[in-house]
VEXDREN-2710 file (C-alpha; in Angstrom, 1 decimal):
% VEXDREN-2710
k/r/px/py/pz
1/MET/185.6/75.5/95.7
2/ASN/185.3/79.3/96.3
3/ILE/182.1/81.3/96.3
4/LYS/182.6/82.7/92.7
5/LYS/183.0/79.2/91.2
6/SER/180.0/78.0/93.1
7/ILE/177.8/80.8/91.7
8/VAL/179.0/80.2/88.1
9/VAL/178.2/76.5/88.3
10/ARG/174.7/77.2/89.6
11/VAL/174.1/79.7/86.9
12/ARG/175.2/77.3/84.2
13/VAL/173.1/74.5/85.6
14/ALA/170.0/76.8/85.7
15/PHE/170.7/78.0/82.1
16/LEU/171.0/74.4/81.0
17/LEU/167.7/73.5/82.6
18/VAL/166.0/76.5/81.0
19/CYS/167.4/75.5/77.6
20/LEU/166.2/72.0/78.0
21/PHE/162.7/73.2/79.0
22/ALA/162.6/75.5/76.0
23/CYS/163.6/72.7/73.7
24/ALA/160.8/70.6/75.2
25/ILE/158.3/73.3/74.5
26/VAL/159.4/73.7/70.9
27/TYR/159.3/69.9/70.4
28/LYS/155.8/69.7/71.8
29/VAL/154.6/72.6/69.6
30/VAL/156.1/70.9/66.5
31/TYR/154.6/67.6/67.5
32/ILE/151.1/69.0/68.0
33/GLN/151.2/71.2/64.9
34/PHE/152.5/68.8/62.4
35/LEU/152.6/65.2/63.7
36/ASP/149.3/65.3/65.7
37/GLY/147.6/68.2/64.0
38/GLU/144.8/66.5/62.1
39/LYS/143.6/64.9/65.4
40/TRP/143.3/68.3/67.2
41/LYS/141.8/70.0/64.1
42/SER/139.0/67.4/64.0
43/ILE/138.3/67.8/67.7
44/SER/138.3/71.6/67.3
45/LYS/135.9/71.4/64.4
46/GLU/133.6/69.1/66.3
47/ARG/133.4/71.4/69.2
48/ARG/133.1/74.5/67.1
49/ILE/130.2/73.3/65.0
50/TYR/126.8/72.6/66.7
51/TYR/123.1/72.5/66.1
52/LYS/121.0/75.3/67.4
53/PRO/117.2/75.5/67.5
54/VAL/115.4/77.8/65.1
55/PHE/112.2/78.9/66.9
56/ALA/108.8/78.6/65.2
57/THR/106.5/81.6/64.8
58/ARG/103.8/81.4/67.5
59/GLY/100.2/81.2/66.4
60/ASN/97.6/84.0/66.8
61/ILE/94.8/84.1/69.4
62/LEU/91.6/85.4/67.8
63/SER/88.3/86.6/69.1
64/ASP/84.9/85.2/67.9
65/ASN/84.9/87.6/64.9
66/GLU/88.6/86.9/64.2
67/SER/90.0/90.1/65.6
68/ILE/93.5/89.5/66.8
69/LEU/93.8/89.2/70.6
70/ALA/97.5/88.2/70.6
71/THR/100.0/87.9/67.7
72/SER/103.8/87.8/67.1
73/LEU/105.6/90.6/65.4
74/PRO/109.0/90.2/63.8
75/PHE/112.1/92.1/65.0
76/TYR/115.8/91.6/64.0
77/ARG/119.3/91.8/65.3
78/VAL/121.9/92.9/62.7
79/ALA/125.1/90.8/62.3
80/PHE/127.8/90.8/59.6
81/ASP/130.3/88.6/58.0
82/PRO/132.9/91.1/56.7
83/THR/134.9/88.4/54.9
84/VAL/132.2/87.6/52.3
85/ALA/132.2/90.8/50.2
86/LYS/134.7/91.1/47.4
87/ALA/137.6/93.6/47.9
88/GLU/136.3/96.3/45.5
89/VAL/132.8/96.1/47.0
90/PHE/134.1/96.2/50.6
91/ASN/136.6/99.0/50.1
92/SER/134.2/101.2/48.2
93/GLY/131.4/100.8/50.6
94/VAL/132.8/100.4/54.1
95/ASP/133.1/104.1/54.8
96/SER/129.5/104.8/53.8
97/LEU/128.3/101.8/55.7
98/ALA/130.1/102.9/58.9
99/MET/128.6/106.4/58.5
100/LEU/125.0/105.0/58.1
101/LEU/125.4/102.6/61.0
102/SER/126.6/105.5/63.3
103/ARG/123.7/107.7/62.3
104/PHE/121.1/104.9/62.6
105/TYR/122.0/103.6/66.0
106/GLY/123.3/106.9/67.3
107/ASP/125.5/105.2/70.0
108/LYS/129.0/105.0/68.5
109/SER/131.0/107.1/66.1
110/GLU/131.5/106.5/62.5
111/GLU/135.2/105.7/63.2
112/TYR/134.2/103.1/65.7
113/TYR/132.1/101.1/63.2
114/ARG/134.7/101.5/60.4
115/ARG/137.5/100.2/62.7
116/LYS/135.3/97.4/64.0
117/ILE/134.4/96.1/60.5
118/LYS/137.9/96.5/59.1
119/ASN/139.6/94.8/62.0
120/ALA/137.2/91.9/61.8
121/ARG/137.8/91.5/58.0
122/HIS/141.6/91.8/58.5
123/SER/141.6/89.1/61.3
124/GLY/139.3/86.8/59.3
125/ARG/136.4/87.0/61.8
126/ARG/133.3/85.6/60.0
127/TYR/130.7/87.0/62.4
128/ILE/130.3/90.2/64.3
129/ARG/127.1/91.6/65.8
130/LEU/127.0/95.3/64.8
131/ASN/124.6/96.3/67.6
132/SER/122.5/94.5/70.2
133/ARG/119.5/96.8/69.5
134/GLN/116.6/95.1/67.7
135/ILE/115.2/96.7/64.6
136/ASN/111.8/96.3/63.0
137/TYR/110.9/95.2/59.5
138/GLN/110.9/98.7/58.0
139/ASP/114.4/99.3/59.4
140/LYS/115.5/96.0/57.9
141/LYS/114.2/97.0/54.5
142/LEU/116.1/100.3/54.8
143/MET/119.3/98.5/55.6
144/THR/119.1/96.2/52.6
145/ARG/119.7/99.3/50.4
146/TRP/122.9/100.3/52.2
147/PRO/126.4/99.7/50.6
148/ILE/127.7/96.2/51.0
149/PHE/124.4/95.1/52.6
150/ARG/122.7/95.6/49.3
151/GLU/124.7/92.6/47.9
152/GLY/122.7/90.3/50.2
153/LYS/123.7/87.6/52.6
154/ASN/125.8/85.4/50.2
155/ARG/127.7/88.3/48.5
156/GLY/127.5/91.1/51.1
157/GLY/127.6/89.2/54.4
158/VAL/124.7/90.9/56.1
159/ILE/122.8/88.6/58.6
160/PHE/119.4/89.6/59.9
161/GLU/118.6/87.4/63.0
162/LYS/114.9/87.2/63.5
163/VAL/113.4/87.7/67.0
164/GLU/109.7/87.7/67.6
165/LYS/107.7/89.6/70.3
166/ARG/104.2/88.9/71.5
167/PHE/101.8/91.8/71.0
168/LYS/98.3/92.3/72.2
169/PRO/96.4/94.8/70.0
170/PHE/93.7/95.4/72.6
171/GLY/96.2/96.0/75.4
172/ILE/95.1/94.8/78.8
173/LEU/91.6/93.7/77.6
174/ALA/91.1/90.0/78.7
175/GLU/94.8/90.0/79.7
176/ARG/94.6/87.1/82.1
177/THR/92.3/85.1/79.9
178/ILE/94.7/85.4/77.0
179/GLY/97.5/84.8/79.5
180/PHE/101.2/84.4/79.0
181/ILE/104.0/81.8/78.8
182/ASN/107.6/82.4/79.9
183/GLU/110.9/81.0/78.8
184/ASP/110.6/78.1/81.3
185/LYS/107.3/77.1/79.6
186/ASN/105.3/78.2/82.7
187/GLY/102.4/80.6/82.4
188/ALA/98.6/81.0/82.6
189/GLY/95.5/81.5/80.4
190/LEU/95.1/80.4/76.8
191/GLU/98.8/81.0/76.0
192/TYR/99.7/78.3/78.5
193/SER/96.7/76.0/78.1
194/PHE/97.1/75.8/74.3
195/ASN/100.9/76.2/74.2
196/GLY/101.2/72.9/72.4
197/ASP/99.2/74.2/69.5
198/LEU/100.3/77.8/69.5
199/ALA/104.0/77.1/69.8
200/GLY/104.5/75.0/66.7
201/THR/107.6/72.9/66.3
202/ASP/111.1/74.4/66.4
203/GLY/113.5/73.6/63.6
204/GLU/117.3/73.5/63.8
205/ALA/120.3/74.7/61.9
206/LEU/124.0/74.3/62.0
207/PHE/126.0/77.1/63.7
208/GLU/129.7/77.7/64.0
209/ARG/131.2/79.1/67.2
210/ILE/133.3/82.1/66.4
211/ALA/134.7/85.1/68.3
212/GLY/131.8/87.3/69.4
213/GLY/129.1/84.8/69.0
214/SER/128.0/82.2/66.5
215/LYS/127.3/82.2/62.7
216/PRO/124.8/80.1/60.9
217/ILE/126.1/77.6/58.3
218/TYR/123.7/77.0/55.5
219/ASP/124.8/73.5/54.4
220/GLY/121.3/72.1/53.5
221/THR/120.9/70.1/56.7
222/GLU/118.8/72.7/58.4
223/VAL/115.3/71.7/59.5
224/LYS/112.7/74.4/58.9
225/PRO/110.4/75.1/61.9
226/GLN/106.7/74.3/61.7
227/HIS/104.8/77.4/62.7
228/GLY/102.2/77.3/65.4
229/TYR/98.4/77.1/64.8
230/ASP/96.0/79.9/65.4
231/ILE/93.2/79.4/68.0
232/LYS/89.8/81.0/67.6
233/THR/88.2/81.9/70.9
234/THR/84.5/82.5/71.7
235/ILE/85.4/85.9/73.3
236/ASP/83.3/88.9/72.0
237/ILE/85.6/91.9/72.2
238/ASN/82.7/94.4/72.6
239/LEU/81.1/92.5/75.4
240/GLN/84.4/91.8/77.1
241/ASP/85.1/95.6/77.1
242/VAL/81.7/96.3/78.7
243/ALA/82.2/93.6/81.3
244/GLU/85.6/94.9/82.3
245/ASN/84.5/98.6/82.4
246/ALA/81.3/97.8/84.4
247/LEU/83.3/95.6/86.8
248/TYR/86.1/98.2/87.3
249/LYS/83.6/101.0/88.2
250/VAL/82.0/98.9/91.0
251/LEU/85.4/97.7/92.3
252/ASP/86.8/101.2/92.3
253/LYS/83.6/102.6/94.0
254/THR/83.4/100.0/96.7
255/GLY/87.2/99.4/97.3
256/ALA/86.6/95.6/96.9
257/GLU/89.5/93.2/96.9
258/TYR/88.7/91.6/93.5
259/GLY/85.8/90.9/91.1
260/CYS/85.0/88.7/88.2
261/VAL/82.3/88.4/85.5
262/ILE/81.5/85.6/83.1
263/LEU/79.0/85.9/80.3
264/MET/78.0/82.7/78.5
265/GLU/75.7/81.7/75.7
266/VAL/73.0/79.4/77.1
267/LYS/72.7/76.9/74.2
268/THR/76.3/76.6/73.2
269/GLY/78.2/77.2/76.4
270/GLU/80.4/79.6/74.5
271/ILE/82.0/82.2/76.9
272/LYS/81.5/85.6/75.4
273/ALA/83.3/87.6/78.2
274/MET/85.4/86.7/81.1
275/ALA/86.7/89.6/83.2
276/ASN/88.9/89.3/86.3
277/LEU/90.2/92.3/88.2
278/GLY/92.3/92.2/91.4
279/LYS/93.3/95.1/93.7
280/THR/97.0/96.2/93.7
281/LYS/98.8/99.3/94.8
282/GLY/98.5/100.8/91.4
283/GLY/94.8/100.0/91.0
284/TYR/92.8/97.1/89.6
285/ILE/94.5/94.7/87.1
286/GLU/93.9/91.2/85.7
287/ASP/96.3/89.5/88.0
288/TYR/94.5/86.2/88.4
289/ASN/91.6/84.2/86.9
290/TYR/89.2/84.2/89.8
291/ALA/86.4/83.0/87.6
292/VAL/88.1/79.6/87.1
293/GLY/91.0/79.1/89.6
294/ASN/91.4/78.2/93.2
295/GLN/91.6/81.7/94.5
296/GLY/88.1/82.3/93.2
297/ARG/86.7/79.1/94.8
298/THR/84.7/80.4/97.7
299/GLU/81.6/79.6/99.7
300/PRO/78.9/80.8/97.2
301/GLY/76.4/82.0/99.7
302/SER/72.7/82.5/98.6
303/THR/73.3/81.8/94.9
304/PHE/73.7/78.1/96.1
305/LYS/70.1/78.2/97.3
306/LEU/69.1/77.4/93.7
307/ALA/70.8/74.0/94.1
308/SER/69.1/73.4/97.5
309/MET/65.6/74.3/96.1
310/MET/66.3/72.1/93.1
311/ALA/67.1/69.2/95.4
312/LEU/63.9/69.9/97.5
313/PHE/61.6/69.9/94.5
314/GLU/63.1/66.7/93.1
315/HIS/62.9/65.0/96.5
316/ALA/59.4/66.3/97.4
317/PRO/57.6/67.2/94.2
318/GLU/54.4/67.8/96.2
319/VAL/55.9/71.0/97.6
320/LYS/54.2/74.0/96.0
321/LEU/55.4/77.6/95.6
322/THR/52.4/78.7/97.5
323/ASP/53.2/76.6/100.6
324/THR/54.1/78.6/103.6
325/VAL/57.0/78.7/106.0
326/ASP/57.0/80.7/109.3
327/THR/60.4/82.4/109.5
328/GLY/59.5/84.1/112.7
329/ASP/61.3/87.2/114.0
330/GLY/64.4/86.7/111.9
331/ARG/66.4/84.5/114.4
332/TYR/66.4/80.7/114.5
333/ARG/68.3/78.4/116.8
334/ILE/69.8/75.3/115.1
335/LYS/71.7/73.1/117.7
336/ASN/74.0/75.5/119.4
337/THR/74.1/78.3/116.7
338/ILE/71.8/81.1/115.8
339/MET/70.8/81.6/112.1
340/SER/69.4/85.0/111.1
341/ASP/67.8/86.8/108.2
342/SER/69.0/90.1/106.8
343/LYS/65.7/91.9/107.7
344/ILE/65.6/93.1/111.3
345/GLY/62.5/91.7/113.0
346/GLY/62.2/88.9/110.4
347/TYR/59.8/88.3/107.5
348/GLY/57.2/86.3/109.5
349/VAL/55.2/83.9/107.3
350/LEU/56.4/83.5/103.7
351/THR/55.4/81.4/100.8
352/VAL/58.1/79.0/99.4
353/LYS/58.4/81.4/96.4
354/GLU/58.9/84.4/98.7
355/VAL/61.5/82.5/100.8
356/PHE/63.6/82.3/97.6
357/GLU/62.8/85.9/96.4
358/LYS/63.7/87.5/99.7
359/SER/66.6/85.0/100.3
360/SER/65.4/84.0/103.7
361/ASN/68.1/81.8/105.3
362/ILE/65.6/80.6/108.0
363/GLY/63.0/79.7/105.4
364/VAL/65.4/77.6/103.4
365/ALA/66.9/76.0/106.6
366/LYS/63.4/75.0/107.8
367/LEU/62.5/73.5/104.5
368/MET/65.7/71.5/104.5
369/GLU/65.2/70.2/108.1
370/GLN/61.6/69.2/107.2
371/HIS/62.4/67.2/104.1
372/PHE/66.1/66.1/104.6
373/GLY/66.5/66.2/108.3
374/ASN/66.4/62.4/108.5
375/GLU/67.8/61.8/105.0
376/GLN/70.9/64.1/104.9
377/GLN/72.7/61.8/102.5
378/ALA/69.9/62.1/100.0
379/TYR/70.5/65.9/99.9
380/VAL/74.2/65.4/99.1
381/ASN/73.3/62.8/96.5
382/TYR/71.1/65.3/94.7
383/LEU/74.0/67.8/94.7
384/ASN/76.3/65.2/93.2
385/GLN/73.6/64.3/90.6
386/PHE/73.6/68.0/89.6
387/GLY/77.4/67.6/89.0
388/LEU/78.4/70.1/91.8
389/ASN/81.0/67.7/93.2
390/SER/83.1/67.5/90.0
391/THR/85.0/69.8/87.7
392/LEU/83.6/70.9/84.4
393/GLY/86.7/69.8/82.4
394/PHE/87.2/73.4/81.2
395/GLN/89.6/74.0/78.4
396/MET/91.9/76.2/80.4
397/GLU/94.4/74.9/82.9
398/GLY/93.9/75.5/86.6
399/GLU/90.2/74.8/87.1
400/ALA/89.4/74.6/90.8
401/ARG/88.1/71.4/92.3
402/PRO/84.7/71.8/94.1
403/TYR/84.5/71.1/97.8
404/MET/81.4/69.3/98.8
405/LYS/80.9/67.6/102.2
406/SER/79.2/64.3/102.9
407/PRO/77.6/62.9/106.1
408/GLN/80.4/60.4/106.3
409/ASP/83.0/63.2/106.7
410/LYS/84.4/63.8/110.2
411/ASN/83.6/67.5/109.9
412/TRP/79.9/66.9/109.2
413/TYR/78.2/68.5/112.1
414/GLY/74.6/68.8/113.2
415/THR/74.4/72.2/111.5
416/THR/76.1/71.2/108.3
417/LEU/72.9/70.4/106.4
418/THR/71.2/73.8/107.0
419/SER/74.6/75.6/106.6
420/MET/75.3/74.0/103.2
421/ALA/71.7/74.7/102.1
422/ILE/72.3/78.5/102.3
423/GLY/75.7/78.3/100.6
424/TYR/78.2/77.7/103.4
425/GLU/80.6/74.8/104.2
426/THR/80.9/74.2/100.5
427/LYS/83.1/75.8/97.8
428/LEU/82.6/76.4/94.1
429/SER/84.3/78.5/91.5
430/PRO/82.1/81.1/89.8
431/LEU/82.2/79.2/86.5
432/GLN/80.9/76.0/88.3
433/THR/78.0/78.0/89.8
434/LEU/77.2/79.6/86.5
435/ALA/77.1/76.1/84.8
436/LEU/74.1/75.2/87.1
437/TYR/72.2/78.4/86.4
438/ASN/72.9/77.9/82.7
439/ALA/71.4/74.4/82.9
440/VAL/68.1/75.8/84.3
441/ALA/68.0/78.3/81.5
442/ASN/68.8/75.5/79.0
443/ASN/65.7/73.4/79.9
444/GLY/67.7/71.3/82.3
445/VAL/70.6/70.4/79.9
446/LYS/73.9/71.0/81.6
447/ILE/76.7/71.7/79.1
448/GLN/80.4/72.2/79.3
449/PRO/81.5/75.8/79.0
450/ILE/84.0/76.4/76.2
451/ILE/86.3/79.3/75.4
452/VAL/88.2/78.0/72.3
453/LYS/86.1/77.1/69.3
454/GLU/88.7/76.2/66.7
455/ILE/92.3/75.4/66.1
456/ARG/93.4/76.6/62.7
457/LYS/96.3/76.6/60.2
458/ALA/95.6/79.7/58.1
459/ASP/92.0/79.1/56.9
460/ASP/92.1/75.3/57.4
461/VAL/90.4/74.1/60.6
462/ILE/92.6/71.5/62.3
463/GLN/90.3/70.9/65.2
464/SER/86.9/72.3/66.3
465/PHE/85.2/72.2/69.7
466/SER/81.4/71.9/69.9
467/THR/78.9/71.8/72.7
468/ARG/79.4/68.9/75.0
469/VAL/76.6/67.8/77.2
470/LEU/77.5/66.9/80.8
471/ASN/74.0/66.0/82.0
472/GLU/71.0/65.5/79.7
473/LYS/68.6/66.5/82.4
474/VAL/69.6/67.8/85.8
475/CYS/66.0/67.8/87.1
476/SER/62.4/67.3/86.0
477/ASP/60.4/69.8/83.9
478/ALA/58.1/70.4/86.9
479/THR/61.1/71.4/89.0
480/LEU/62.4/73.6/86.2
481/LYS/59.1/75.4/86.0
482/LYS/59.2/76.2/89.7
483/LEU/62.8/77.3/89.7
484/ARG/62.3/79.6/86.7
485/GLU/59.3/81.3/88.4
486/MET/61.3/81.8/91.6
487/LEU/64.3/83.2/89.7
488/GLU/62.2/85.7/87.8
489/GLY/60.5/86.6/91.1
490/VAL/63.8/87.6/92.6
491/VAL/64.1/90.4/90.0
492/GLU/60.5/91.3/89.8
493/HIS/59.7/91.4/93.5
494/GLY/62.8/90.3/95.5
495/THR/66.4/91.2/96.4
496/ALA/67.3/92.2/92.8
497/LYS/64.3/94.3/91.8
498/ASN/66.6/97.3/91.3
499/ILE/67.8/95.8/88.0
500/ARG/64.3/95.0/86.7
501/SER/64.1/96.0/83.0
502/THR/61.0/97.1/81.0
503/ASP/62.6/95.9/77.7
504/TYR/63.3/92.2/78.6
505/LYS/63.0/89.9/81.6
506/ILE/65.9/88.9/83.8
507/ALA/65.9/85.8/86.0
508/GLY/68.6/85.4/88.7
509/LYS/69.6/85.1/92.4
510/THR/71.6/87.4/94.6
511/GLY/74.2/86.1/97.1
512/THR/76.0/87.6/100.0
513/ALA/78.3/85.3/101.9
514/ARG/80.4/86.1/105.0
515/LYS/84.1/85.6/104.7
516/VAL/86.3/83.4/106.8
517/LYS/89.5/84.7/108.3
518/ASP/91.7/82.7/110.7
519/GLY/89.0/80.0/111.0
520/ARG/86.2/82.5/112.0
521/TYR/83.5/84.3/110.1
522/VAL/84.1/88.0/110.0
523/ARG/82.0/91.0/108.8
524/GLU/83.4/90.9/105.3
525/TYR/81.3/89.7/102.4
526/SER/81.5/88.2/99.0
527/ALA/78.6/89.6/97.0
528/SER/77.3/87.9/93.9
529/PHE/74.5/87.7/91.3
530/ALA/73.9/84.8/88.9
531/GLY/71.2/84.5/86.3
532/TYR/70.1/84.6/82.7
533/PHE/68.2/86.7/80.2
534/PRO/65.8/87.2/78.5
535/ALA/64.0/85.0/81.0
536/ASP/61.2/83.9/78.5
537/ASN/63.7/82.8/75.9
538/PRO/67.2/82.7/77.5
539/LYS/70.1/83.6/75.3
540/TYR/72.9/84.5/77.8
541/SER/73.7/83.4/81.4
542/CYS/76.0/85.5/83.6
543/ILE/77.6/85.6/87.0
544/VAL/79.2/88.5/88.8
545/ILE/81.3/88.2/92.0
546/ILE/82.5/91.2/94.0
547/ASP/84.8/90.2/96.9
548/SER/85.0/92.2/100.1
549/PRO/83.2/95.4/99.1
550/LYS/83.5/98.3/101.5
551/GLY/80.8/100.7/102.6
552/VAL/77.2/100.5/103.7
553/ASN/75.7/98.6/100.7
554/VAL/77.6/95.4/100.4
555/TYR/74.9/93.0/99.4
556/GLY/74.7/91.1/96.1
557/GLY/71.8/93.1/94.9
558/ASP/73.6/96.4/95.6
559/VAL/77.0/95.8/94.0
560/ALA/76.9/92.7/91.9
561/ALA/73.5/92.9/90.2
562/PRO/74.1/96.3/88.6
563/VAL/77.2/95.0/86.8
564/PHE/75.0/92.1/85.5
565/LYS/72.4/94.7/84.3
566/GLU/74.9/96.9/82.5
567/LEU/76.3/93.9/80.6
568/ALA/72.8/92.5/79.9
569/ASP/71.6/95.8/78.5
570/LYS/74.6/96.0/76.2
571/ALA/74.2/92.4/75.0
572/TYR/70.4/92.9/74.5
573/ALA/70.9/96.1/72.6
574/ARG/73.3/94.7/70.1
575/ASP/71.7/91.3/69.6
576/LEU/68.9/91.9/67.1
577/ALA/67.8/88.3/67.3
578/MET/66.5/88.9/70.7
579/HIS/64.4/91.9/69.4
580/LYS/62.9/89.8/66.6
581/PRO/63.1/92.5/64.0
582/MET/61.4/92.5/60.6
583/GLN/63.6/91.3/57.8
584/ALA/64.3/94.1/55.3
585/ARG/64.6/93.2/51.7
586/VAL/67.9/94.2/50.3
587/VAL/68.4/94.6/46.5
588/PRO/71.9/93.6/45.6
589/ASP/73.9/96.2/43.7
590/LYS/75.7/94.3/41.0
591/GLU/77.5/97.4/39.8
592/SER/79.2/98.2/43.2
593/MET/82.9/97.9/43.5
594/PRO/84.6/95.8/46.2
595/VAL/85.6/97.7/49.4
596/LEU/89.3/98.1/49.0
597/GLN/90.8/101.2/50.5
598/ALA/94.5/100.7/51.3
599/GLY/97.0/98.0/52.0
600/SER/99.9/95.9/50.5
601/LEU/100.3/96.3/46.7
602/ASP/100.9/92.6/46.3
603/ASP/97.9/91.6/48.4
604/LEU/95.5/94.0/46.6
605/LYS/96.7/92.9/43.1
606/MET/96.2/89.3/44.0
607/ILE/92.6/90.0/45.2
608/CYS/91.8/91.9/42.1
609/ASN/93.3/89.3/39.8
610/THR/91.3/86.6/41.6
611/ILE/87.9/88.4/41.1
612/GLY/88.9/89.5/37.6
613/LEU/89.0/93.3/38.3
614/SER/91.1/95.6/36.2
615/THR/93.8/97.6/38.0
616/HIS/96.2/100.4/37.1
617/THR/99.6/100.4/38.7
618/GLY/102.0/101.8/36.2
619/ASN/105.6/101.2/37.1
620/MET/105.0/101.6/40.8
621/ASP/107.6/100.1/43.2
622/GLU/105.9/100.9/46.5
623/GLU/105.0/98.2/49.0
624/TRP/102.0/100.1/50.5
625/VAL/99.3/101.8/48.3
626/ARG/96.0/103.5/48.5
627/VAL/93.1/102.6/46.2
628/SER/91.2/105.1/44.0
629/PRO/88.1/103.4/42.4
630/LYS/87.3/104.2/38.8
631/ARG/84.1/103.2/36.9
632/ARG/85.2/99.7/36.0
633/SER/88.7/99.4/37.6
634/LEU/90.8/100.4/40.5
635/GLU/93.8/102.7/40.4
636/PHE/96.6/102.3/43.0
637/LYS/98.4/105.3/44.3
638/PRO/101.6/105.3/46.5
639/ASN/101.2/105.3/50.2
640/PRO/104.9/105.4/51.3
641/VAL/106.0/104.6/54.9
642/LEU/108.7/107.0/55.8
643/GLN/111.3/106.6/58.6
644/ASN/110.3/108.5/61.9
645/LYS/107.0/109.7/60.3
646/VAL/103.5/108.7/61.2
647/PRO/102.2/106.5/58.4
648/ASP/98.7/106.7/56.9
649/VAL/96.8/103.5/57.9
650/GLU/93.2/104.7/57.5
651/GLY/91.3/102.2/55.4
652/MET/93.8/99.4/56.1
653/THR/93.0/96.1/57.8
654/LEU/93.8/95.9/61.5
655/ARG/96.7/93.4/60.9
656/ASP/98.4/95.6/58.3
657/ALA/97.9/98.7/60.5
658/LEU/99.5/97.0/63.5
659/PHE/102.4/95.7/61.4
660/ILE/103.2/99.2/60.0
661/LEU/102.7/101.1/63.2
662/GLY/104.6/98.6/65.3
663/ASN/107.6/98.8/63.0
664/GLN/107.6/102.6/63.5
665/HIS/108.1/102.0/67.2
666/LEU/104.6/103.4/68.0
667/GLU/102.5/102.0/70.9
668/VAL/99.1/101.2/69.5
669/LYS/95.7/101.3/71.2
670/VAL/92.7/99.9/69.4
671/GLN/89.1/101.1/69.9
672/GLY/85.9/99.9/68.3
673/VAL/85.1/96.7/66.5
674/GLY/85.5/96.1/62.8
675/LYS/87.9/95.0/60.2
676/ARG/89.4/98.3/58.9
677/VAL/90.8/101.4/60.4
678/LYS/88.4/104.3/60.3
679/LYS/90.4/106.9/62.0
680/GLN/93.9/107.5/63.6
681/SER/94.7/109.9/66.4
682/MET/98.0/111.1/64.9
683/ALA/98.0/112.8/61.5
684/PRO/100.0/111.1/58.8
685/GLY/103.4/112.6/58.2
686/THR/103.8/113.8/61.8
687/ASP/107.3/113.4/63.3
688/ILE/107.5/110.5/65.7
689/ASP/109.2/111.1/69.1
690/LYS/110.1/108.4/71.5
691/ASP/107.4/106.7/73.6
692/LYS/104.6/107.9/71.4
693/THR/101.1/106.3/71.5
694/ILE/98.7/106.2/68.6
695/THR/95.0/105.3/68.9
696/ILE/93.2/103.7/65.9
697/ILE/89.5/103.4/65.7
698/LEU/88.0/100.4/63.8
699/SER/84.8/100.4/61.8
END
């Protein structure tokens, strides 16, 4: 066989093989399409259709007067099923729709949107996302008037996919206390601790996988989400603001590492303010809850002397405040260590009361050696009896566990008793220290601090939290009398006399503890002040911690006590019950009209109908209105919200104002306390530029 014939044979064989392979492909296609088609169609349908969660609306976090601390605002992504609309509706409106989309989003040309929509309809695509940018509620209302979209979801094909964002009307106020929760369900503060109540229960709906995403299928099997409950806290916005401002000023002045303040009602245990500020490169922010968590659990220093003196008076009730202790020249050897007082040269002979007022370490140490030197376990037993060795069961996650030594521990040394007595070799969180001071103010009744008072569904209370007693009597009345006299003496004559007030009495104790670094005590301090006021009839207890202040004056009386005083002055000034004012007789005005100024037309009409008040609306079709009172009725006037214009929210409730301003892409700052907007910083009708901030003042 010559070469030519060989090549021809090979080509024919190759051609034959290709033909056979092609025939096999055709056969397989026919087999799959017709003979086995139903099987693959069912498999495809099963994989294309799936259930997807529909997220519930997260509940609100409210202050004690029901101001909103955190809420969820609705935003939307716009999708479209171009196959739904009838041919005449689609053809007559697609050009105008494309033009409006191009102008609204400002990112693509009119031709781009026209081609995208027409191509999707031609190819039978039942879902396209027109733009990934989220729009607010006002934008959504605007779009529902556009061609094709105005036909609605079932006849026009427009799909508004709801997305919610968490918003804090008061900005960074109580930021760490309010907290956060991320997509992995991790977080901090109230958002995390009460996530089970706030989150609600997600629903689910059937979705179809299609090119470009997924499309909901409304077949009646969808499960509606159960929206989250609201939680009402005990936080007083006004006092919280004062606490944070006072704390910030001292931290900024002293260059301290962090600070915290807790203000609590004595009888109820309700926390009215909890401020935490930590130092960062950009300044001081609420980056951690030092008041409650492990990072704030430190050696308390001299504020712990209250517990030591309480144990002393319980163990040796014969000890009188007028008994004397020789503190010498300010230096005292205990085993192989030297204990010293802050005054150079020492205090000499002091009464027991003066030992506490001047915070003499040597005086307290000698009293402890005299009465507990041979009964060291008895001292620890008293501390445990006061509840200092256990947590408070606080409502927020992350409460630090106290560290309290015992004589049975390997690290109990010959100096441990006297060291613990002045606030070293033991660790407490600020909240745990405050609970003991609050018990003294509360006639010996130790109660559990609370920060959440109610869990609500609208106006219905689902669960309420009341005062829980941890210890009916931490000590005897005789001991309480001595402790109160000493605590008042600290402010009247001792280390905190700089915060003495002529209007009301303060009782408390300063503290200054050296810090430990690399296992050694260094010349850095944690300054503190804990106490209550008014001392003769306690209403509030409070603790202030300033960690590692810099400068000459770093003692508790210098940096922590003034913060206490500023907050106490504000609380006293605004609480008329502490002033015992005369009750003025008020004659009710039966002819007065209800205070309605502005808001939603539907809401205002419902209120007026409920109380039987006549209204005049005419043929008005506006969503937002202003109220003009007449003699026996109310007249509603339009208050339109225009795109890219500052709306008029004066007279509206805070919730309505936040809703409208947020939907206009304005960043909102809230000042004052009240239920209605008194003033707004930007004039109504002003053009809105990007990144604009508006301030509203409540009254």
